[in-house]
C-alpha positions, 0 to 999 in steps of 0.5 A: 688224736681226736681231732684226726678221728673227727676229720680222718675220713675227708683228709684221707680222701683230700690227700688221695693216698699222699701221705701216712696221716698220723697225730699224737695227743699232746701231753695230758690229752687223750692217751697221754700221761694225764694230770689232776688239779683235784678241783670240785665239780662247781669249779670245773663246768664252762660257764666258771672256767670262762671266769664270767663276772657277776651281773653287776660286774663284780668279780670277787668270785672269779678272784676266789675260784682262781685261787683255788685252781692255782692252788688245787693245780700246785697241790696235786699237778705234780712235776707232770702238770708242771711240764704242760707247755708250748715248748715241750709239746714241740720237743714232743712233736720232735721226738714223734717225727723221729719215731717215725723215721721220717726226716721232715714233716708235713702238718696241719695246726688249727687255733692254738695248734698254729702256734705250736706249729709255728714255734716248731717251724721257728726251731726245726725249720729244716724238719718241716716240709709243707706247713698249714696254719688253719685259724692263727693266734697272735704270736707277738702275744700270749694266751692271755690276750689271747682270751682277750681278743675273744671280745673283738672277735665275738663282735665281728662275728655275731653279725653272721649270727644276727643276719641268720636269725632274721632271715625269712626262711627261720620262719618254717623252723620257728627259729626267727628270732627278729624282723631285722638283723640289727634287732638281734643284738640288742634282744640278746643283750636285754635277755641275757639281763633278765636272766641275770636278775631272774634265771630259768629253771631247766631240765637239767637237776640243779642247773639254772639258766643264768645270764651268764650261761646264755652268753656262753651258749652263745660264743658256743654258737659263733664257732660254727654256722651249724650250731646257730639253731642251738642258741636260737631253740634256747633263745626261742624257749626263753621268750615262752615263759613257762617253757622248761629249758633243755640245754647242751651237755657242755653247759650243764655238765663239768669238764673231767679234772684231767681236762681242766689241768691240761688247759691250767697247765699250758695257758699257765706254764708258758708265761706269767700273768699279773697278780693283782686283782685290781688289774682285772677289775679295771680291764673288766670294767672297761671291757664290759663297757666296749663289749657288752656280748662278752661282759668282761669275760675274756679279760677276767682273772683265771688261776694262772694269777696266782699260778705257783710256778715260774715259765720255764723260758721266755716263749719263742719269738716268731720271725721269717728267719727259715724256709718258705713253705707255710700256708695260712688259711683264715676265716674273715670273722673268726671269734676264737682266733680274730682276724687282726692277730692272725695279720699278726703272725701273718706279718710276723712269718714274713716271706716264710708264709702266703695268707688265704682270706675266707670272707666266712665266720667261724673257728676252723677253715679247712675242711671245716666250713665248706668253702671250696675254695679255701679247701682247694688251696689248702689241698694243692698245697699239700699234695702238690707244694704249690701255694698262691703266688701272693696272699689270696681271697676266697669269697665266703 
């Protein structure tokens, strides 16, 4: 419901009365029944949950935290938390359809929602009308691999931030970070490394800006061009030795326990993760070399590595069997669900789908990044049922 409240006005304008626009809160979220893992505040900060390794690459504390999270969720989550899964969310959506008295649904799913949407369309193809998958995950992989893909996604997307940060127009804003775009990456890496050694005080009591917090701030900003200025301001402040740094609340405040439980429940209940810490040590060491912007975080251990309960069923295989009524739309440089993963969704769906590629960066396309061409194609499909005859491209 939160997502609908954020885009509802724009969506209603685009649909011009063609639909009753509704949404539901998945299990554990919003107004739905919540679960608790009973985690300490220190284990609920974003920079902790994302499992950033120590500056030297060690992950002992990450392993210890993963064990605490798994134990807390097992001890406190009960049957409610164990019920959080993609399979159950898909069943809930069909119950929602029935409660609405509808024979078919049209839907717009974003990010992980594209996987939920694809699984629903696989299980209940005759109950789908017009289906939009926006910023798709790779359906041949699972949550662990989706997280790992973010390392390459961040690399691809960083070029957009670098170009923005080196643009002469940033001078008037006091946010230009280099004379040339190629200067920005080494500057950022050097800054993060310095903060690893010498964290800086911030305006938030007891919170220091560490190298990993700086890296997390960057990842957050890559989701939208509109967020570039936020991380640039932090970087400019760091360049001023005596400044007291102000950070956004998402970096300084702990997430609510029930939000952590909802995320951990779905990620860990859907599929088994490797149990051996050595597996994660090797993966992190390799990723730190190949993708220094993310410093090994995307391949580190989460609570799922020590989860107490096995998945109830195997993941649904997405295939080309079903109605040809799916429109995919995807940014070319997505830091969270990279383009190469979306191509796997396109391949899996085969004749059922058309893909609209938008030559932009960021996570989320429709009604999100101001691309008129992409918005028009999705709106036309939802209102009139017509898709491009073949995969299409919209310039950024």
